[in-house]
TORRO-594672 format. One record per residue (C-alpha): chain; x, z, y; residue number from 0; residue in one letter. Coordinates in steps of 0.02 Angstrom, whole numbers, plus 50000, padded with zeros to 5 digits. Example, Ala and Ser with C-alpha at 12.3 -4.5 7.8 and 13.67 -1.06 7.14 Angstrom:
TORRO-594672
<lumfi=A X=50615 Z=50390 Y=49775 tortor=0 lumvex=A> .
<lumfi=A X=50684 Z=50357 Y=49947 tortor=1 lumvex=S> .
end
This chain:
TORRO-594672
<lumfi=A X=50694 Z=49982 Y=51180 tortor=0 lumvex=M> .
<lumfi=A X=50611 Z=50032 Y=51359 tortor=1 lumvex=M> .
<lumfi=A X=50631 Z=50217 Y=51369 tortor=2 lumvex=R> .
<lumfi=A X=50457 Z=50289 Y=51400 tortor=3 lumvex=I> .
<lumfi=A X=50502 Z=50472 Y=51430 tortor=4 lumvex=A> .
<lumfi=A X=50577 Z=50508 Y=51602 tortor=5 lumvex=N> .
<lumfi=A X=50761 Z=50526 Y=51659 tortor=6 lumvex=A> .
<lumfi=A X=50780 Z=50721 Y=51585 tortor=7 lumvex=S> .
<lumfi=A X=50785 Z=50628 Y=51412 tortor=8 lumvex=S> .
<lumfi=A X=50960 Z=50632 Y=51340 tortor=9 lumvex=P> .
<lumfi=A X=51061 Z=50478 Y=51315 tortor=10 lumvex=E> .
<lumfi=A X=51089 Z=50524 Y=51131 tortor=11 lumvex=V> .
<lumfi=A X=51037 Z=50677 Y=51018 tortor=12 lumvex=F> .
<lumfi=A X=51153 Z=50781 Y=50918 tortor=13 lumvex=I> .
<lumfi=A X=51097 Z=50791 Y=50725 tortor=14 lumvex=L> .
<lumfi=A X=51176 Z=50968 Y=50672 tortor=15 lumvex=L> .
<lumfi=A X=51131 Z=50919 Y=50489 tortor=16 lumvex=G> .
<lumfi=A X=51235 Z=51013 Y=50371 tortor=17 lumvex=F> .
<lumfi=A X=51374 Z=51044 Y=50489 tortor=18 lumvex=S> .
<lumfi=A X=51365 Z=51238 Y=50459 tortor=19 lumvex=A> .
<lumfi=A X=51435 Z=51188 Y=50297 tortor=20 lumvex=R> .
<lumfi=A X=51555 Z=51069 Y=50317 tortor=21 lumvex=P> .
<lumfi=A X=51637 Z=51081 Y=50135 tortor=22 lumvex=S> .
<lumfi=A X=51485 Z=51025 Y=50073 tortor=23 lumvex=L> .
<lumfi=A X=51462 Z=50866 Y=50183 tortor=24 lumvex=E> .
<lumfi=A X=51582 Z=50756 Y=50084 tortor=25 lumvex=P> .
<lumfi=A X=51492 Z=50812 Y=49917 tortor=26 lumvex=I> .
<lumfi=A X=51329 Z=50769 Y=49993 tortor=27 lumvex=L> .
<lumfi=A X=51391 Z=50591 Y=50060 tortor=28 lumvex=F> .
<lumfi=A X=51439 Z=50542 Y=49880 tortor=29 lumvex=I> .
<lumfi=A X=51268 Z=50607 Y=49816 tortor=30 lumvex=F> .
<lumfi=A X=51156 Z=50522 Y=49946 tortor=31 lumvex=V> .
<lumfi=A X=51254 Z=50350 Y=49941 tortor=32 lumvex=L> .
<lumfi=A X=51220 Z=50349 Y=49745 tortor=33 lumvex=I> .
<lumfi=A X=51048 Z=50399 Y=49776 tortor=34 lumvex=F> .
<lumfi=A X=51027 Z=50273 Y=49897 tortor=35 lumvex=Y> .
<lumfi=A X=51094 Z=50126 Y=49811 tortor=36 lumvex=V> .
<lumfi=A X=50993 Z=50177 Y=49662 tortor=37 lumvex=V> .
<lumfi=A X=50836 Z=50188 Y=49756 tortor=38 lumvex=S> .
<lumfi=A X=50865 Z=50007 Y=49846 tortor=39 lumvex=I> .
<lumfi=A X=50906 Z=49928 Y=49670 tortor=40 lumvex=A> .
<lumfi=A X=50761 Z=50021 Y=49569 tortor=41 lumvex=G> .
<lumfi=A X=50644 Z=49981 Y=49701 tortor=42 lumvex=N> .
<lumfi=A X=50690 Z=49813 Y=49723 tortor=43 lumvex=S> .
<lumfi=A X=50671 Z=49776 Y=49533 tortor=44 lumvex=I> .
<lumfi=A X=50510 Z=49842 Y=49527 tortor=45 lumvex=I> .
<lumfi=A X=50451 Z=49728 Y=49675 tortor=46 lumvex=I> .
<lumfi=A X=50541 Z=49566 Y=49587 tortor=47 lumvex=L> .
<lumfi=A X=50476 Z=49610 Y=49406 tortor=48 lumvex=V> .
<lumfi=A X=50292 Z=49644 Y=49472 tortor=49 lumvex=S> .
<lumfi=A X=50297 Z=49469 Y=49569 tortor=50 lumvex=C> .
<lumfi=A X=50395 Z=49362 Y=49427 tortor=51 lumvex=M> .
<lumfi=A X=50285 Z=49415 Y=49287 tortor=52 lumvex=D> .
<lumfi=A X=50109 Z=49358 Y=49290 tortor=53 lumvex=V> .
<lumfi=A X=50049 Z=49492 Y=49149 tortor=54 lumvex=R> .
<lumfi=A X=50087 Z=49621 Y=49307 tortor=55 lumvex=L> .
<lumfi=A X=49979 Z=49521 Y=49446 tortor=56 lumvex=H> .
<lumfi=A X=49863 Z=49671 Y=49423 tortor=57 lumvex=T> .
<lumfi=A X=49788 Z=49796 Y=49544 tortor=58 lumvex=P> .
<lumfi=A X=49896 Z=49943 Y=49475 tortor=59 lumvex=M> .
<lumfi=A X=50059 Z=49841 Y=49501 tortor=60 lumvex=Y> .
<lumfi=A X=50006 Z=49768 Y=49677 tortor=61 lumvex=F> .
<lumfi=A X=49989 Z=49953 Y=49739 tortor=62 lumvex=F> .
<lumfi=A X=50163 Z=50002 Y=49651 tortor=63 lumvex=L> .
<lumfi=A X=50251 Z=49846 Y=49732 tortor=64 lumvex=T> .
<lumfi=A X=50175 Z=49913 Y=49899 tortor=65 lumvex=N> .
<lumfi=A X=50249 Z=50101 Y=49857 tortor=66 lumvex=L> .
<lumfi=A X=50426 Z=50017 Y=49825 tortor=67 lumvex=S> .
<lumfi=A X=50428 Z=49912 Y=49990 tortor=68 lumvex=F> .
<lumfi=A X=50368 Z=50061 Y=50067 tortor=69 lumvex=L> .
<lumfi=A X=50511 Z=50184 Y=49987 tortor=70 lumvex=D> .
<lumfi=A X=50642 Z=50056 Y=50024 tortor=71 lumvex=I> .
<lumfi=A X=50596 Z=50046 Y=50216 tortor=72 lumvex=T> .
<lumfi=A X=50572 Z=50236 Y=50216 tortor=73 lumvex=F> .
<lumfi=A X=50734 Z=50288 Y=50154 tortor=74 lumvex=I> .
<lumfi=A X=50845 Z=50147 Y=50247 tortor=75 lumvex=T> .
<lumfi=A X=50753 Z=50222 Y=50404 tortor=76 lumvex=S> .
<lumfi=A X=50844 Z=50384 Y=50368 tortor=77 lumvex=I> .
<lumfi=A X=50997 Z=50376 Y=50253 tortor=78 lumvex=V> .
<lumfi=A X=51113 Z=50255 Y=50327 tortor=79 lumvex=P> .
<lumfi=A X=51129 Z=50378 Y=50495 tortor=80 lumvex=Q> .
<lumfi=A X=51133 Z=50519 Y=50374 tortor=81 lumvex=L> .
<lumfi=A X=51278 Z=50448 Y=50299 tortor=82 lumvex=L> .
<lumfi=A X=51370 Z=50405 Y=50453 tortor=83 lumvex=V> .
<lumfi=A X=51344 Z=50590 Y=50514 tortor=84 lumvex=N> .
<lumfi=A X=51412 Z=50653 Y=50340 tortor=85 lumvex=L> .
<lumfi=A X=51567 Z=50555 Y=50352 tortor=86 lumvex=W> .
<lumfi=A X=51639 Z=50568 Y=50520 tortor=87 lumvex=G> .
<lumfi=A X=51641 Z=50723 Y=50638 tortor=88 lumvex=P> .
<lumfi=A X=51515 Z=50650 Y=50763 tortor=89 lumvex=E> .
<lumfi=A X=51339 Z=50686 Y=50725 tortor=90 lumvex=K> .
<lumfi=A X=51252 Z=50590 Y=50861 tortor=91 lumvex=I> .
<lumfi=A X=51111 Z=50464 Y=50864 tortor=92 lumvex=I> .
<lumfi=A X=51059 Z=50371 Y=51016 tortor=93 lumvex=S> .
<lumfi=A X=50889 Z=50403 Y=51096 tortor=94 lumvex=Y> .
<lumfi=A X=50821 Z=50237 Y=51052 tortor=95 lumvex=E> .
<lumfi=A X=50889 Z=50259 Y=50857 tortor=96 lumvex=G> .
<lumfi=A X=50803 Z=50434 Y=50860 tortor=97 lumvex=C> .
<lumfi=A X=50626 Z=50361 Y=50928 tortor=98 lumvex=V> .
<lumfi=A X=50641 Z=50214 Y=50805 tortor=99 lumvex=V> .
<lumfi=A X=50690 Z=50325 Y=50658 tortor=100 lumvex=Q> .
<lumfi=A X=50539 Z=50454 Y=50705 tortor=101 lumvex=F> .
<lumfi=A X=50424 Z=50301 Y=50719 tortor=102 lumvex=Y> .
<lumfi=A X=50466 Z=50225 Y=50556 tortor=103 lumvex=I> .
<lumfi=A X=50484 Z=50381 Y=50453 tortor=104 lumvex=S> .
<lumfi=A X=50311 Z=50448 Y=50513 tortor=105 lumvex=H> .
<lumfi=A X=50224 Z=50280 Y=50480 tortor=106 lumvex=W> .
<lumfi=A X=50294 Z=50261 Y=50303 tortor=107 lumvex=M> .
<lumfi=A X=50270 Z=50451 Y=50261 tortor=108 lumvex=G> .
<lumfi=A X=50078 Z=50443 Y=50335 tortor=109 lumvex=A> .
<lumfi=A X=50064 Z=50275 Y=50226 tortor=110 lumvex=T> .
<lumfi=A X=50119 Z=50335 Y=50075 tortor=111 lumvex=E> .
<lumfi=A X=50006 Z=50487 Y=50079 tortor=112 lumvex=C> .
<lumfi=A X=49839 Z=50361 Y=50090 tortor=113 lumvex=V> .
<lumfi=A X=49916 Z=50240 Y=49971 tortor=114 lumvex=L> .
<lumfi=A X=49945 Z=50370 Y=49833 tortor=115 lumvex=L> .
<lumfi=A X=49753 Z=50414 Y=49862 tortor=116 lumvex=A> .
<lumfi=A X=49707 Z=50222 Y=49844 tortor=117 lumvex=V> .
<lumfi=A X=49825 Z=50207 Y=49673 tortor=118 lumvex=M> .
<lumfi=A X=49727 Z=50372 Y=49612 tortor=119 lumvex=S> .
<lumfi=A X=49557 Z=50272 Y=49641 tortor=120 lumvex=Y> .
<lumfi=A X=49630 Z=50133 Y=49549 tortor=121 lumvex=D> .
<lumfi=A X=49668 Z=50244 Y=49400 tortor=122 lumvex=R> .
<lumfi=A X=49500 Z=50328 Y=49405 tortor=123 lumvex=Y> .
<lumfi=A X=49416 Z=50161 Y=49404 tortor=124 lumvex=T> .
<lumfi=A X=49512 Z=50098 Y=49258 tortor=125 lumvex=A> .
<lumfi=A X=49469 Z=50257 Y=49152 tortor=126 lumvex=I> .
<lumfi=A X=49304 Z=50314 Y=49202 tortor=127 lumvex=C> .
<lumfi=A X=49235 Z=50133 Y=49243 tortor=128 lumvex=R> .
<lumfi=A X=49334 Z=50022 Y=49137 tortor=129 lumvex=P> .
<lumfi=A X=49188 Z=49900 Y=49090 tortor=130 lumvex=L> .
<lumfi=A X=49171 Z=49882 Y=49286 tortor=131 lumvex=H> .
<lumfi=A X=49358 Z=49877 Y=49328 tortor=132 lumvex=Y> .
<lumfi=A X=49387 Z=49693 Y=49343 tortor=133 lumvex=A> .
<lumfi=A X=49240 Z=49678 Y=49445 tortor=134 lumvex=V> .
<lumfi=A X=49262 Z=49823 Y=49563 tortor=135 lumvex=I> .
<lumfi=A X=49454 Z=49802 Y=49599 tortor=136 lumvex=M> .
<lumfi=A X=49456 Z=49628 Y=49646 tortor=137 lumvex=Q> .
<lumfi=A X=49596 Z=49557 Y=49743 tortor=138 lumvex=Q> .
<lumfi=A X=49503 Z=49555 Y=49922 tortor=139 lumvex=H> .
<lumfi=A X=49474 Z=49756 Y=49880 tortor=140 lumvex=L> .
<lumfi=A X=49654 Z=49780 Y=49837 tortor=141 lumvex=C> .
<lumfi=A X=49714 Z=49697 Y=49992 tortor=142 lumvex=V> .
<lumfi=A X=49591 Z=49786 Y=50093 tortor=143 lumvex=G> .
<lumfi=A X=49636 Z=49948 Y=50030 tortor=144 lumvex=L> .
<lumfi=A X=49837 Z=49924 Y=50041 tortor=145 lumvex=A> .
<lumfi=A X=49810 Z=49855 Y=50229 tortor=146 lumvex=F> .
<lumfi=A X=49712 Z=50002 Y=50270 tortor=147 lumvex=T> .
<lumfi=A X=49847 Z=50131 Y=50207 tortor=148 lumvex=S> .
<lumfi=A X=49967 Z=50033 Y=50310 tortor=149 lumvex=W> .
<lumfi=A X=49863 Z=50015 Y=50464 tortor=150 lumvex=L> .
<lumfi=A X=49809 Z=50198 Y=50445 tortor=151 lumvex=G> .
<lumfi=A X=49985 Z=50250 Y=50433 tortor=152 lumvex=G> .
<lumfi=A X=50038 Z=50150 Y=50585 tortor=153 lumvex=L> .
<lumfi=A X=49902 Z=50224 Y=50696 tortor=154 lumvex=I> .
<lumfi=A X=49956 Z=50394 Y=50650 tortor=155 lumvex=T> .
<lumfi=A X=50135 Z=50369 Y=50688 tortor=156 lumvex=S> .
<lumfi=A X=50100 Z=50275 Y=50849 tortor=157 lumvex=L> .
<lumfi=A X=49973 Z=50404 Y=50916 tortor=158 lumvex=V> .
<lumfi=A X=50101 Z=50549 Y=50868 tortor=159 lumvex=G> .
<lumfi=A X=50256 Z=50472 Y=50908 tortor=160 lumvex=S> .
<lumfi=A X=50207 Z=50407 Y=51069 tortor=161 lumvex=T> .
<lumfi=A X=50140 Z=50578 Y=51123 tortor=162 lumvex=L> .
<lumfi=A X=50300 Z=50659 Y=51081 tortor=163 lumvex=T> .
<lumfi=A X=50412 Z=50525 Y=51173 tortor=164 lumvex=I> .
<lumfi=A X=50316 Z=50553 Y=51335 tortor=165 lumvex=L> .
<lumfi=A X=50372 Z=50722 Y=51324 tortor=166 lumvex=L> .
<lumfi=A X=50509 Z=50778 Y=51454 tortor=167 lumvex=P> .
<lumfi=A X=50655 Z=50864 Y=51363 tortor=168 lumvex=L> .
<lumfi=A X=50761 Z=50927 Y=51511 tortor=169 lumvex=C> .
<lumfi=A X=50912 Z=50869 Y=51426 tortor=170 lumvex=G> .
<lumfi=A X=50904 Z=50965 Y=51283 tortor=171 lumvex=N> .
<lumfi=A X=50995 Z=50862 Y=51137 tortor=172 lumvex=N> .
<lumfi=A X=51029 Z=50969 Y=50989 tortor=173 lumvex=H> .
<lumfi=A X=50910 Z=50938 Y=50829 tortor=174 lumvex=I> .
<lumfi=A X=50943 Z=51064 Y=50686 tortor=175 lumvex=D> .
<lumfi=A X=50915 Z=50933 Y=50554 tortor=176 lumvex=H> .
<lumfi=A X=50995 Z=50763 Y=50482 tortor=177 lumvex=F> .
<lumfi=A X=50851 Z=50651 Y=50552 tortor=178 lumvex=F> .
<lumfi=A X=50736 Z=50662 Y=50699 tortor=179 lumvex=C> .
<lumfi=A X=50571 Z=50738 Y=50641 tortor=180 lumvex=E> .
<lumfi=A X=50433 Z=50770 Y=50764 tortor=181 lumvex=M> .
<lumfi=A X=50400 Z=50942 Y=50750 tortor=182 lumvex=P> .
<lumfi=A X=50592 Z=50971 Y=50803 tortor=183 lumvex=L> .
<lumfi=A X=50575 Z=50851 Y=50943 tortor=184 lumvex=I> .
<lumfi=A X=50421 Z=50952 Y=51016 tortor=185 lumvex=L> .
<lumfi=A X=50540 Z=51106 Y=51006 tortor=186 lumvex=Q> .
<lumfi=A X=50654 Z=51018 Y=51134 tortor=187 lumvex=L> .
<lumfi=A X=50524 Z=50997 Y=51265 tortor=188 lumvex=A> .
<lumfi=A X=50518 Z=51098 Y=51427 tortor=189 lumvex=C> .
<lumfi=A X=50332 Z=51097 Y=51445 tortor=190 lumvex=V> .
<lumfi=A X=50175 Z=51138 Y=51362 tortor=191 lumvex=D> .
<lumfi=A X=50152 Z=51043 Y=51184 tortor=192 lumvex=T> .
<lumfi=A X=49979 Z=51117 Y=51138 tortor=193 lumvex=S> .
<lumfi=A X=49897 Z=50942 Y=51146 tortor=194 lumvex=L> .
<lumfi=A X=50032 Z=50868 Y=51034 tortor=195 lumvex=N> .
<lumfi=A X=50022 Z=50999 Y=50904 tortor=196 lumvex=E> .
<lumfi=A X=49845 Z=50990 Y=50896 tortor=197 lumvex=I> .
<lumfi=A X=49865 Z=50810 Y=50868 tortor=198 lumvex=E> .
<lumfi=A X=49985 Z=50840 Y=50745 tortor=199 lumvex=M> .
<lumfi=A X=49871 Z=50959 Y=50634 tortor=200 lumvex=Y> .
<lumfi=A X=49727 Z=50842 Y=50640 tortor=201 lumvex=L> .
<lumfi=A X=49835 Z=50691 Y=50594 tortor=202 lumvex=A> .
<lumfi=A X=49910 Z=50804 Y=50449 tortor=203 lumvex=S> .
<lumfi=A X=49728 Z=50851 Y=50397 tortor=204 lumvex=F> .
<lumfi=A X=49663 Z=50657 Y=50398 tortor=205 lumvex=I> .
<lumfi=A X=49819 Z=50592 Y=50313 tortor=206 lumvex=V> .
<lumfi=A X=49891 Z=50718 Y=50210 tortor=207 lumvex=V> .
<lumfi=A X=49742 Z=50852 Y=50163 tortor=208 lumvex=V> .
<lumfi=A X=49603 Z=50716 Y=50129 tortor=209 lumvex=L> .
<lumfi=A X=49717 Z=50598 Y=50029 tortor=210 lumvex=P> .
<lumfi=A X=49766 Z=50742 Y=49914 tortor=211 lumvex=L> .
<lumfi=A X=49590 Z=50812 Y=49905 tortor=212 lumvex=G> .
<lumfi=A X=49541 Z=50623 Y=49858 tortor=213 lumvex=L> .
<lumfi=A X=49667 Z=50621 Y=49729 tortor=214 lumvex=I> .
<lumfi=A X=49629 Z=50802 Y=49648 tortor=215 lumvex=L> .
<lumfi=A X=49440 Z=50748 Y=49642 tortor=216 lumvex=V> .
<lumfi=A X=49486 Z=50574 Y=49546 tortor=217 lumvex=S> .
<lumfi=A X=49602 Z=50663 Y=49420 tortor=218 lumvex=Y> .
<lumfi=A X=49455 Z=50792 Y=49401 tortor=219 lumvex=G> .
<lumfi=A X=49345 Z=50653 Y=49353 tortor=220 lumvex=H> .
<lumfi=A X=49488 Z=50573 Y=49249 tortor=221 lumvex=I> .
<lumfi=A X=49521 Z=50726 Y=49155 tortor=222 lumvex=A> .
<lumfi=A X=49340 Z=50748 Y=49106 tortor=223 lumvex=R> .
<lumfi=A X=49329 Z=50578 Y=49045 tortor=224 lumvex=A> .
<lumfi=A X=49481 Z=50592 Y=48945 tortor=225 lumvex=V> .
<lumfi=A X=49414 Z=50741 Y=48864 tortor=226 lumvex=L> .
<lumfi=A X=49260 Z=50643 Y=48805 tortor=227 lumvex=K> .
<lumfi=A X=49382 Z=50516 Y=48722 tortor=228 lumvex=I> .
<lumfi=A X=49362 Z=50573 Y=48526 tortor=229 lumvex=R> .
<lumfi=A X=49518 Z=50480 Y=48463 tortor=230 lumvex=S> .
<lumfi=A X=49692 Z=50562 Y=48494 tortor=231 lumvex=A> .
<lumfi=A X=49753 Z=50366 Y=48516 tortor=232 lumvex=E> .
<lumfi=A X=49636 Z=50337 Y=48653 tortor=233 lumvex=G> .
<lumfi=A X=49679 Z=50502 Y=48737 tortor=234 lumvex=R> .
<lumfi=A X=49864 Z=50464 Y=48732 tortor=235 lumvex=R> .
<lumfi=A X=49847 Z=50279 Y=48808 tortor=236 lumvex=K> .
<lumfi=A X=49727 Z=50358 Y=48942 tortor=237 lumvex=A> .
<lumfi=A X=49866 Z=50493 Y=48983 tortor=238 lumvex=F> .
<lumfi=A X=50005 Z=50354 Y=48990 tortor=239 lumvex=N> .
<lumfi=A X=49906 Z=50253 Y=49111 tortor=240 lumvex=T> .
<lumfi=A X=49905 Z=50404 Y=49226 tortor=241 lumvex=C> .
<lumfi=A X=50063 Z=50500 Y=49198 tortor=242 lumvex=S> .
<lumfi=A X=50183 Z=50403 Y=49302 tortor=243 lumvex=S> .
<lumfi=A X=50059 Z=50408 Y=49447 tortor=244 lumvex=H> .
<lumfi=A X=50041 Z=50603 Y=49420 tortor=245 lumvex=V> .
<lumfi=A X=50225 Z=50620 Y=49408 tortor=246 lumvex=A> .
<lumfi=A X=50251 Z=50546 Y=49583 tortor=247 lumvex=V> .
<lumfi=A X=50109 Z=50619 Y=49666 tortor=248 lumvex=V> .
<lumfi=A X=50170 Z=50784 Y=49598 tortor=249 lumvex=S> .
<lumfi=A X=50362 Z=50752 Y=49677 tortor=250 lumvex=L> .
<lumfi=A X=50288 Z=50693 Y=49840 tortor=251 lumvex=F> .
<lumfi=A X=50173 Z=50831 Y=49888 tortor=252 lumvex=Y> .
<lumfi=A X=50256 Z=50958 Y=49785 tortor=253 lumvex=G> .
<lumfi=A X=50419 Z=50958 Y=49888 tortor=254 lumvex=S> .
<lumfi=A X=50296 Z=50929 Y=50054 tortor=255 lumvex=I> .
<lumfi=A X=50188 Z=51091 Y=50008 tortor=256 lumvex=I> .
<lumfi=A X=50335 Z=51196 Y=49963 tortor=257 lumvex=F> .
<lumfi=A X=50417 Z=51160 Y=50123 tortor=258 lumvex=M> .
<lumfi=A X=50266 Z=51197 Y=50234 tortor=259 lumvex=Y> .
<lumfi=A X=50249 Z=51371 Y=50136 tortor=260 lumvex=L> .
<lumfi=A X=50421 Z=51425 Y=50175 tortor=261 lumvex=Q> .
<lumfi=A X=50418 Z=51610 Y=50241 tortor=262 lumvex=P> .
<lumfi=A X=50480 Z=51614 Y=50423 tortor=263 lumvex=A> .
<lumfi=A X=50653 Z=51667 Y=50395 tortor=264 lumvex=K> .
<lumfi=A X=50824 Z=51643 Y=50459 tortor=265 lumvex=S> .
<lumfi=A X=50867 Z=51543 Y=50302 tortor=266 lumvex=N> .
<lumfi=A X=50710 Z=51464 Y=50267 tortor=267 lumvex=S> .
<lumfi=A X=50749 Z=51317 Y=50393 tortor=268 lumvex=H> .
<lumfi=A X=50908 Z=51296 Y=50305 tortor=269 lumvex=E> .
<lumfi=A X=50810 Z=51274 Y=50123 tortor=270 lumvex=Q> .
<lumfi=A X=50687 Z=51173 Y=50231 tortor=271 lumvex=G> .
<lumfi=A X=50841 Z=51042 Y=50244 tortor=272 lumvex=K> .
<lumfi=A X=50879 Z=51037 Y=50067 tortor=273 lumvex=F> .
<lumfi=A X=50680 Z=50997 Y=50022 tortor=274 lumvex=I> .
<lumfi=A X=50678 Z=50875 Y=50162 tortor=275 lumvex=A> .
<lumfi=A X=50837 Z=50796 Y=50068 tortor=276 lumvex=L> .
<lumfi=A X=50741 Z=50791 Y=49909 tortor=277 lumvex=F> .
<lumfi=A X=50593 Z=50697 Y=49974 tortor=278 lumvex=Y> .
<lumfi=A X=50681 Z=50587 Y=50074 tortor=279 lumvex=T> .
<lumfi=A X=50817 Z=50533 Y=49966 tortor=280 lumvex=V> .
<lumfi=A X=50778 Z=50591 Y=49788 tortor=281 lumvex=V> .
<lumfi=A X=50603 Z=50545 Y=49773 tortor=282 lumvex=T> .
<lumfi=A X=50616 Z=50365 Y=49823 tortor=283 lumvex=P> .
<lumfi=A X=50748 Z=50353 Y=49691 tortor=284 lumvex=M> .
<lumfi=A X=50648 Z=50442 Y=49555 tortor=285 lumvex=L> .
<lumfi=A X=50490 Z=50340 Y=49592 tortor=286 lumvex=N> .
<lumfi=A X=50546 Z=50180 Y=49515 tortor=287 lumvex=P> .
<lumfi=A X=50636 Z=50272 Y=49366 tortor=288 lumvex=L> .
<lumfi=A X=50470 Z=50362 Y=49334 tortor=289 lumvex=I> .
<lumfi=A X=50375 Z=50190 Y=49326 tortor=290 lumvex=Y> .
<lumfi=A X=50505 Z=50097 Y=49227 tortor=291 lumvex=T> .
<lumfi=A X=50546 Z=50235 Y=49088 tortor=292 lumvex=L> .
<lumfi=A X=50363 Z=50289 Y=49068 tortor=293 lumvex=R> .
<lumfi=A X=50285 Z=50109 Y=49064 tortor=294 lumvex=N> .
<lumfi=A X=50303 Z=49992 Y=48927 tortor=295 lumvex=K> .
<lumfi=A X=50238 Z=49844 Y=49028 tortor=296 lumvex=D> .
<lumfi=A X=50359 Z=49865 Y=49162 tortor=297 lumvex=V> .
<lumfi=A X=50512 Z=49874 Y=49030 tortor=298 lumvex=K> .
<lumfi=A X=50436 Z=49734 Y=48933 tortor=299 lumvex=R> .
<lumfi=A X=50430 Z=49614 Y=49091 tortor=300 lumvex=A> .
<lumfi=A X=50614 Z=49664 Y=49138 tortor=301 lumvex=L> .
<lumfi=A X=50673 Z=49625 Y=48964 tortor=302 lumvex=N> .
<lumfi=A X=50593 Z=49464 Y=48963 tortor=303 lumvex=H> .
<lumfi=A X=50648 Z=49420 Y=49149 tortor=304 lumvex=I> .
<lumfi=A X=50844 Z=49480 Y=49083 tortor=305 lumvex=L> .
<lumfi=A X=50833 Z=49380 Y=48928 tortor=306 lumvex=L> .
<lumfi=A X=50760 Z=49216 Y=49015 tortor=307 lumvex=E> .
<lumfi=A X=50905 Z=49215 Y=49133 tortor=308 lumvex=N> .
<lumfi=A X=51029 Z=49266 Y=48995 tortor=309 lumvex=C> .
<lumfi=A X=50964 Z=49112 Y=48885 tortor=310 lumvex=C> .
<lumfi=A X=50974 Z=49009 Y=49042 tortor=311 lumvex=G> .
<lumfi=A X=51153 Z=49055 Y=49082 tortor=312 lumvex=F> .
<lumfi=A X=51198 Z=49018 Y=48907 tortor=313 lumvex=A> .
<lumfi=A X=51118 Z=48870 Y=48898 tortor=314 lumvex=E> .
<lumfi=A X=51215 Z=48803 Y=49058 tortor=315 lumvex=K> .
end
């Protein structure tokens, strides 16, 4: 990779991570490894089941497949390096590796914000306009919405990350985190970063605040529509249709909001690391579990595929 920053940029970065608590690192290594394996397996199963079962070839599972692929990419951009740093005494990452990490993690994070808003629109259409759902959520619209999510996240990452790596760091290479996060890279710069901060706040408003607003508006309409349903069975079905997505949105935005509302105290940054660990490692693992455990269609499709494979194996 061609280095964009000038010669004052370091060859490697030192990710301090959880080095202040060395006794905790072996425990974290085990848990992070387990969560990583479960996350990769769970999200891969969601993608496999959604592609193999024709009954799941619907807009909802098309977007869920995108979310699962996104989670796999996001967690893989961070966790392998984290495991290496937790296992050994060296806490380094190459300059190129750091750049790739915050380009990809920024891209995936921004894309997930928009994709969750798209999924809430899908649920709004399914519940509030059920008779027009098939007409509205046609394949070309679903592909266009997914493409917009990925492209919007990519543009956000390209602009913000490129402006960041153009900054001279003057040899500063200690990052007090377990992965290369853009705000912490800005803190290492030895020049004025006002332009970068303005871009970061503007991008955060566009890809975080606006999608969250759309999600809240969508679920406001959904709640009103559900309350108008007279039968308890109808309300239960409507609730089950949205419950998994609500749980995923709550986990994702809840951890982000909690992290950025931390008071500016000396210990708040350490707390921020554990919150960041939650949304980078735990949340991608919980997403497929939430959709699998709370969704009869996915469980039915998974059982069907397993049964077919077992029967085919027995016949051989």
